[in-house]
C-alpha positions as CSV (number, residue, x, y, z in Angstrom):
1,M,-79.1,39.0,-77.9
2,Q,-81.7,37.9,-75.4
3,D,-85.2,39.4,-74.9
4,V,-85.6,41.4,-71.5
5,V,-88.5,42.2,-69.5
6,P,-88.4,46.1,-69.3
7,A,-87.2,47.2,-65.6
8,G,-89.6,49.4,-63.9
9,R,-86.5,50.8,-62.2
10,P,-82.7,51.3,-62.7
11,C,-80.8,48.0,-61.7
12,E,-78.3,47.9,-59.1
13,S,-75.7,45.4,-57.8
14,F,-76.5,43.6,-54.3
15,H,-74.5,45.0,-51.4
16,D,-73.8,41.4,-50.2
17,A,-73.3,39.9,-53.6
18,D,-70.1,37.5,-54.5
19,P,-67.7,38.5,-57.2
20,S,-70.1,36.1,-59.4
21,G,-73.0,38.6,-58.7
22,C,-74.7,36.0,-56.4
23,G,-75.2,35.4,-52.7
24,P,-74.4,32.1,-51.8
25,G,-77.6,31.5,-50.1
26,P,-77.7,29.1,-47.1
27,R,-76.1,26.0,-47.2
28,M,-78.5,23.2,-46.4
29,P,-78.3,19.1,-46.8
30,V,-79.6,18.5,-50.5
31,G,-81.6,15.6,-49.6
32,D,-83.8,13.5,-51.9
33,V,-84.4,15.9,-55.0
34,A,-87.1,13.6,-56.5
35,G,-89.0,13.5,-53.0
36,R,-89.0,17.2,-53.0
37,K,-90.2,17.3,-56.6
38,N,-93.0,15.4,-55.7
39,M,-93.9,17.7,-52.7
40,L,-94.0,20.5,-55.1
41,Q,-96.5,18.5,-57.5
42,H,-99.2,18.5,-54.9
43,H,-100.2,21.8,-56.0
44,F,-101.3,20.5,-59.4
45,S,-104.4,18.9,-57.6
46,K,-107.7,20.5,-58.8
47,E,-109.2,19.7,-55.7
48,P,-106.3,19.5,-52.9
49,S,-107.2,17.8,-49.9
50,L,-106.0,19.3,-46.6
51,P,-102.6,20.9,-46.8
52,P,-100.0,18.6,-45.6
53,T,-97.9,19.2,-42.6
54,R,-94.8,21.0,-44.3
55,T,-91.5,19.2,-43.5
56,T,-89.2,20.9,-46.3
57,R,-88.9,24.3,-47.8
58,P,-89.0,24.6,-51.7
59,R,-85.5,25.6,-53.1
60,A,-85.7,29.0,-54.6
61,A,-83.5,31.0,-56.6
62,V,-84.1,35.0,-56.4
63,V,-83.4,37.1,-59.3
64,L,-83.8,40.9,-58.4
65,S,-81.6,43.7,-58.7
66,H,-80.6,45.5,-55.3
67,S,-82.9,48.3,-55.9
68,L,-86.0,45.9,-56.8
69,K,-85.1,43.6,-53.8
70,H,-85.9,46.2,-51.5
71,E,-88.6,47.8,-53.0
72,L,-90.3,44.6,-52.9
73,F,-89.2,43.2,-49.9
74,G,-88.8,45.0,-46.5
75,P,-86.8,43.2,-44.0
76,A,-89.8,41.4,-42.4
77,D,-91.0,40.1,-45.9
78,W,-87.5,39.1,-46.4
79,A,-87.5,37.0,-43.3
80,D,-90.9,35.5,-44.4
81,L,-89.6,34.6,-47.7
82,A,-86.8,32.9,-46.3
83,D,-88.9,31.1,-43.7
84,V,-91.3,29.6,-46.8
85,A,-88.5,28.8,-49.2
86,E,-84.9,27.8,-48.9
87,V,-82.8,30.3,-50.8
88,V,-79.9,28.7,-52.4
89,A,-79.2,31.5,-55.1
90,E,-79.6,35.2,-54.5
91,C,-78.4,36.8,-57.8
92,E,-78.6,40.4,-59.2
93,D,-79.3,39.4,-62.8
94,S,-79.8,36.5,-65.0
95,T,-75.8,36.1,-66.0
96,A,-75.2,35.6,-62.2
97,L,-77.7,32.8,-62.2
98,S,-76.4,31.1,-65.1
99,V,-72.9,30.4,-63.2
100,H,-74.3,29.8,-60.1
101,P,-73.2,26.7,-58.3
102,R,-76.8,25.7,-57.2
103,R,-78.9,26.9,-59.9
104,H,-79.7,23.4,-60.6
105,E,-81.5,22.8,-57.3
106,A,-84.0,25.9,-57.5
107,E,-87.4,24.5,-57.7
108,V,-88.7,28.1,-57.8
109,L,-87.6,31.1,-59.4
110,V,-88.5,34.4,-57.9
111,T,-87.8,37.5,-60.2
112,S,-89.7,40.5,-61.7
113,W,-88.7,43.3,-64.1
114,G,-85.3,42.8,-66.0
115,M,-85.3,39.2,-66.3
116,P,-84.6,37.8,-69.8
117,R,-87.2,35.7,-71.4
118,L,-87.2,32.0,-70.1
119,T,-86.2,30.3,-73.2
120,E,-85.1,26.6,-73.8
121,Q,-81.7,27.6,-73.3
122,V,-82.2,29.7,-70.1
123,L,-84.5,26.9,-68.7
124,S,-81.9,24.2,-69.5
125,D,-79.8,25.5,-66.4
126,L,-82.8,25.3,-64.4
127,P,-83.6,21.3,-64.4
128,A,-85.5,21.3,-61.2
129,L,-87.6,24.4,-61.8
130,R,-91.5,24.0,-61.1
131,V,-92.7,27.3,-60.3
132,V,-91.9,30.8,-61.6
133,A,-93.1,33.5,-59.1
134,Y,-93.0,37.0,-61.2
135,A,-93.2,39.9,-58.9
136,A,-94.4,42.2,-61.6
137,G,-97.6,42.5,-64.0
138,S,-97.7,41.0,-67.5
139,V,-95.8,37.9,-68.0
140,R,-95.8,37.8,-71.6
141,G,-92.4,39.1,-72.1
142,L,-91.2,36.3,-69.6
143,V,-92.3,33.4,-70.4
144,S,-92.0,31.4,-73.8
145,E,-93.6,28.2,-75.1
146,A,-90.6,26.1,-73.5
147,V,-92.1,27.2,-69.9
148,W,-95.7,25.9,-70.9
149,A,-94.2,22.9,-72.3
150,R,-92.4,21.9,-69.1
151,D,-95.8,22.3,-67.2
152,I,-94.1,24.9,-65.1
153,V,-96.5,26.9,-63.0
154,V,-96.0,30.7,-63.5
155,V,-97.6,33.0,-60.9
156,S,-97.7,36.7,-61.6
157,A,-98.3,39.5,-58.9
158,A,-100.3,41.7,-61.6
159,E,-103.3,41.9,-59.1
160,A,-101.1,43.9,-56.7
161,N,-99.7,45.9,-59.5
162,N,-103.3,46.8,-60.9
163,E,-104.4,48.5,-57.5
164,P,-102.3,51.6,-57.9
165,V,-103.3,51.7,-61.8
166,A,-106.9,51.6,-60.6
167,E,-106.4,54.5,-58.4
168,Y,-104.8,56.7,-60.8
169,V,-107.8,56.2,-63.2
170,Y,-110.0,56.9,-60.5
171,A,-108.3,59.8,-59.5
172,Q,-107.9,61.3,-63.1
173,T,-111.6,60.7,-63.7
174,V,-112.3,63.0,-60.9
175,L,-109.8,65.7,-62.0
176,A,-111.2,65.2,-65.5
177,L,-115.0,65.7,-64.2
178,K,-113.8,68.6,-62.3
179,D,-112.3,70.1,-65.4
180,V,-109.1,70.5,-63.5
181,H,-106.8,69.7,-66.6
182,R,-108.0,72.5,-68.5
183,R,-108.9,74.6,-65.9
184,A,-105.4,74.6,-64.7
185,H,-103.9,75.0,-68.3
186,R,-106.1,78.0,-68.6
187,I,-105.1,79.7,-65.4
188,R,-101.5,79.1,-66.3
189,T,-101.7,80.7,-69.7
190,A,-104.4,83.4,-69.6
191,R,-103.7,84.2,-65.9
192,E,-107.1,84.7,-64.8
193,L,-109.7,82.8,-63.1
194,P,-112.1,80.8,-65.2
195,T,-115.8,80.4,-64.5
196,L,-117.4,77.5,-63.1
197,D,-119.9,77.1,-66.0
198,G,-119.9,73.8,-68.0
199,I,-118.1,71.7,-65.6
200,P,-119.9,68.5,-65.3
201,G,-119.0,67.3,-61.7
202,I,-118.2,64.1,-60.4
203,Y,-121.8,62.4,-59.9
204,G,-123.8,60.3,-62.2
205,Q,-121.7,60.9,-65.0
206,R,-120.8,58.3,-68.0
207,V,-117.8,56.5,-68.0
208,G,-116.4,53.9,-70.7
209,L,-114.2,51.3,-70.3
210,V,-112.4,49.8,-73.3
211,S,-112.0,46.0,-72.2
212,F,-112.7,44.7,-68.9
213,G,-109.9,42.9,-67.1
214,S,-108.7,43.2,-63.4
215,I,-107.8,46.7,-63.7
216,A,-111.1,47.8,-65.1
217,R,-113.1,45.9,-62.7
218,K,-111.6,47.6,-60.0
219,V,-111.9,51.1,-61.7
220,A,-115.7,50.2,-62.1
221,A,-115.7,49.5,-58.3
222,R,-114.3,52.7,-57.4
223,L,-116.6,54.5,-59.5
224,R,-119.6,53.4,-57.6
225,H,-118.8,55.9,-55.1
226,L,-119.4,58.7,-57.7
227,E,-122.7,56.9,-58.7
228,A,-121.2,56.7,-62.3
229,H,-122.9,55.2,-65.1
230,V,-120.3,52.9,-66.1
231,M,-120.3,51.1,-69.5
232,A,-117.6,48.6,-70.8
233,W,-116.9,47.1,-74.4
234,D,-115.2,43.6,-74.0
235,P,-116.0,40.7,-76.6
236,H,-114.6,38.3,-74.1
237,I,-116.9,39.1,-71.3
238,P,-120.5,37.8,-71.2
239,P,-123.2,40.8,-71.3
240,E,-124.8,39.2,-68.2
241,A,-121.6,39.0,-66.1
242,L,-121.1,42.8,-66.9
243,G,-124.8,43.5,-65.7
244,R,-124.0,41.6,-62.3
245,L,-121.6,44.1,-61.8
246,S,-123.9,46.9,-62.6
247,V,-122.1,47.5,-65.7
248,E,-123.7,48.4,-69.0
249,P,-122.2,46.1,-71.8
250,V,-122.0,48.0,-75.0
251,D,-121.7,45.7,-78.2
252,E,-119.9,48.3,-80.4
253,L,-116.9,50.7,-79.9
254,E,-118.5,53.7,-81.8
255,D,-121.4,53.3,-79.4
256,L,-119.2,53.7,-76.3
257,F,-117.0,56.5,-77.3
258,A,-120.0,58.3,-78.5
259,R,-121.4,58.0,-75.2
260,S,-118.5,58.4,-72.9
261,L,-117.6,61.7,-71.2
262,V,-114.5,59.8,-69.8
263,L,-113.1,56.8,-71.7
264,S,-110.4,54.6,-70.2
265,V,-108.6,52.2,-72.2
266,H,-107.5,48.7,-70.6
267,A,-107.4,46.6,-73.8
268,P,-103.9,44.5,-73.9
269,L,-101.5,45.0,-77.0
270,I,-102.1,41.7,-79.0
271,P,-100.3,41.8,-82.0
272,G,-102.4,41.8,-85.2
273,Q,-105.6,42.4,-83.1
274,T,-105.5,45.2,-80.9
275,E,-102.7,47.3,-82.5
276,K,-104.2,50.8,-83.3
277,L,-107.7,49.5,-81.9
278,I,-108.6,53.3,-81.2
279,T,-108.7,55.2,-84.4
280,G,-109.1,58.4,-85.5
281,E,-112.7,57.9,-86.3
282,L,-113.7,56.6,-82.7
283,L,-111.8,59.3,-81.1
284,R,-114.0,62.1,-83.4
285,R,-116.8,60.3,-81.6
286,L,-116.0,61.6,-78.0
287,P,-118.9,64.0,-76.8
288,H,-117.8,67.7,-76.2
289,G,-115.4,67.9,-73.2
290,A,-114.6,64.2,-73.3
291,T,-111.4,62.9,-71.7
292,L,-109.4,59.9,-73.0
293,I,-107.2,58.0,-70.3
294,N,-104.7,55.6,-71.5
295,T,-103.0,53.3,-68.9
296,A,-102.9,50.3,-71.1
297,R,-100.3,50.3,-73.8
298,G,-99.7,53.1,-76.1
299,A,-99.9,50.9,-79.6
300,V,-103.8,50.5,-78.6
301,V,-104.2,53.8,-79.6
302,D,-103.3,55.2,-83.2
303,E,-101.1,58.0,-81.9
304,D,-100.9,60.0,-85.1
305,A,-104.7,59.8,-85.7
306,L,-104.9,61.0,-81.7
307,V,-102.5,64.1,-82.5
308,D,-104.8,65.1,-85.7
309,V,-108.1,64.6,-83.7
310,L,-106.5,66.7,-80.6
311,R,-105.5,69.3,-82.8
312,E,-109.1,69.6,-84.5
313,R,-110.9,69.2,-81.3
314,P,-109.2,71.5,-78.5
315,D,-112.4,70.5,-76.3
316,L,-111.0,67.2,-75.9
317,Y,-108.3,66.1,-73.5
318,A,-106.1,63.0,-73.3
319,V,-104.1,61.8,-70.2
320,L,-101.7,59.4,-71.5
321,D,-99.5,57.4,-69.0
322,V,-98.2,55.4,-71.7
323,T,-97.3,56.1,-75.6
324,T,-96.2,53.8,-78.7
325,R,-92.7,54.8,-78.4
326,E,-91.2,55.3,-74.8
327,P,-89.6,57.7,-74.2
328,L,-91.3,59.6,-77.1
329,S,-89.3,61.3,-79.7
330,P,-88.0,64.7,-78.7
331,S,-89.9,66.0,-81.7
332,S,-93.5,64.3,-80.9
333,P,-96.3,66.9,-80.9
334,L,-97.4,65.3,-78.0
335,Y,-95.0,67.3,-75.9
336,A,-96.6,70.4,-77.3
337,L,-100.4,70.0,-77.4
338,P,-101.9,72.3,-74.6
339,N,-104.6,69.2,-74.4
340,V,-102.4,66.5,-73.6
341,M,-101.2,65.2,-70.1
342,L,-97.8,62.8,-70.0
343,T,-97.3,61.2,-66.7
344,G,-94.8,58.5,-68.4
345,H,-95.7,55.0,-66.4
346,V,-96.5,56.5,-62.9
347,A,-99.7,54.6,-62.9
348,G,-98.2,51.1,-62.1
349,T,-96.5,50.3,-58.7
350,V,-93.6,52.6,-57.9
351,S,-91.1,52.4,-54.7
352,G,-93.1,51.1,-51.3
353,E,-96.0,50.3,-53.4
354,R,-94.4,47.3,-54.7
355,R,-94.2,45.7,-51.2
356,A,-98.0,44.6,-52.0
357,M,-96.4,42.6,-55.0
358,G,-93.6,41.2,-52.8
359,R,-96.2,40.1,-50.2
360,L,-98.4,38.2,-52.9
361,V,-95.6,36.2,-54.1
362,I,-94.7,35.2,-50.4
363,E,-98.2,34.1,-49.8
364,E,-98.0,32.3,-53.2
365,L,-94.9,30.3,-52.3
366,R,-96.6,29.4,-49.0
367,R,-99.4,27.9,-50.7
368,V,-96.9,26.0,-53.2
369,A,-95.0,24.6,-50.1
370,D,-98.1,23.5,-48.3
371,G,-99.1,21.6,-51.4
372,T,-102.3,23.6,-52.6
373,S,-102.8,25.6,-55.8
374,P,-101.7,29.3,-56.1
375,L,-104.6,31.5,-56.6
376,H,-102.6,33.9,-59.2
377,A,-101.6,31.3,-61.3
378,V,-101.3,32.2,-65.3
379,S,-102.2,30.1,-68.0
380,A,-100.9,30.2,-71.6
381,D,-103.9,31.4,-72.9
382,S,-104.9,33.8,-70.3
383,S,-101.3,35.6,-70.7
384,L,-102.4,36.2,-74.1
385,L,-105.3,38.8,-72.9
386,R,-103.1,40.4,-70.5
387,A,-101.5,43.9,-71.1
């Protein structure tokens, strides 16, 4: 059974699909395949010269469910994609692509959530493939060693996907500092209006970030509006680099937790390294009234320890957009704890927000077609450090 990248939305069939599950794509002359490959290879240049005049478009296979296609690409966006690339196969899933008569011509694969892992077997049906444009976030569930071995360029739309996550974290930080989470619960259960005593307020508060990747950087930039004292722990980022962004580097996680009134987790899940990185001991160091926000991966937090600490410390609050098991077991104590908010993966792009990822993919394909380097290419090493 193939590994499949989890879908962000239920998959449906294309309205215009043929019985094999694929649209035929426009029928154009095949031309000189070798010449076309040489055109695509221009983008490997580290210091490209002026882009050559585009005389031909890279051939593309698009593998997207009907719903995802329309979330990622509006009519005008789809027209732009068709202008940049010659769509030779439009398929609702990888099974349909595997039997499409023109799959061997595809130099570019445009896909998103729901695409099986690109193993050697899958790639054997795509001998001309040079670029994968992934209209989603982390590519770790998509690529295999076979992709890197073939020097296939992998482009991710993670930067566009990360914007709504940063907005979510910023919004939850404001709500935490206004004591909205606890206050709303008290009003509902006690049926009385609590006093305003003890509410921290949004300005000048200490906010800690566990890891300082793309989302954390976006969060830090937003927090400047609140004059926040932003701190970050990230062993991969030089302290001086954090300092240039007005972020205080913190060497020890224990120190970060002890000083953060809001603590936001952004660490990637790296097997054997960051599993249960956030321990009960760390959680107990949070100051009175602190809030934990997790939009990274559920398994980065020791969930059993989190439950124990939240029971011991009703003054703490946890906003969890991710959990170790998704969906949670019906018997999970997280459902019943009064100091937990579960939001179920709403932080990432949803619905029309995903158009930004589609536009990023189109612009990257435009660069590839013009012979310049993509701005959002992911290397084998960097993919391991992404959530």
